[in-house]
N, C-alpha and C positions, 0 to 999 in steps of 0.2 A: 472194303469188300474185295474178295478175290476176283481176278480177271482171267478170263479164258480166251484163247485164240486158237483157231483151227484154220489152216491154210494149205493150199496146194500150189505147186509150181511145176511147169513143164520144162524139161531139159531138152537140149538139142539131142537128136538121136545118138544113142550110145554113150551119153555123158552122165547118165543118172548116177552110177556108182561113184564117180568122181565128186559129184555134188553132195551125195550122201556123206562121203568122207569129210568134206569141208564142213558140212553142217554139224557133224559129230565132234569136230575138234573143239576142245574146251567145254563140252557139254557137262563134264563132271565138275566144273567150277561155277555153274550157273546158280546153284543154290546159295552161294555167297552173295548174290545180287538180287535175291528175292524170287527165284524161280522154284516152284514146287514140283513141276512136271515138265519135261521136255522130251517128247517122243518123235523120232524121225521114222517114217514108215514108207515103204514102197507100195505101189498099187499093183496087185496081182493081175488086173485087167488092162493095164497100160504101162509098158516098160519104160516110158519116159516121164512118168508122173511121180512126184514125191509129195507126201502129206506130212505136215508138222502140227502136232498138238502141244499146246503149252498152257500151264496154269502158273500165274504169278501172284505175289502178294497184293499187287494193285496194278492198274494200267500205267501208273507212273513208274513203277519198277520195270515194267516191260519197255516203256519208252526210253528210260535211262540206259537199259542194256544195249539199245541200238547205237548209243554213243560211245560204247567201250571200244578201245583200239582193236581188240581181238575180233569183235563183231564187225567192225568196219572193214577189217582185212578179209574176213570170211566173205562178206558181201561182195567186195571187189574181186575176189578170186572166183566166186561162183557165177557172177553176173554174165560173163562172156559165154558160159555154158547153158544159159537159160534162154527160152524163146520170148519171154515177156508175158506169157500167159499164166495168170495167177488167179486164185480164188481166195477169199478170206471171210471169216466170220469172227466178230468179237462177241464174247459171251460173259455173263455174270455167273460165276461158279457158286452153286448153293450147297454142294456136298457130294458125298459118294465114297466108295471104297478107295482108300489111299489118299483122300483129300482131308487135310487137317481142318478141324473145326475153327471157325473164326471168320 
């Protein structure tokens, strides 16, 4: 069953664009490890918040992606620019525009 994840993170003031850049590094290669959708979004109502929406082939694919060297490096680079304020929701994806059947 497809796995969905929606989360937000708060950056330290003025660091949002740097973190967005880090999050987008390597995004074009995520499909090779089971990612169907990876969208990094800024919040028009809060200049220090980033939202990320993901759809994976499974929760296991998502978890495995967190162990990749590039992912670990991105987390290490972004962490000092974050406040530690996060939200997250794990979801079961049932379909929709652009979501492959299965």
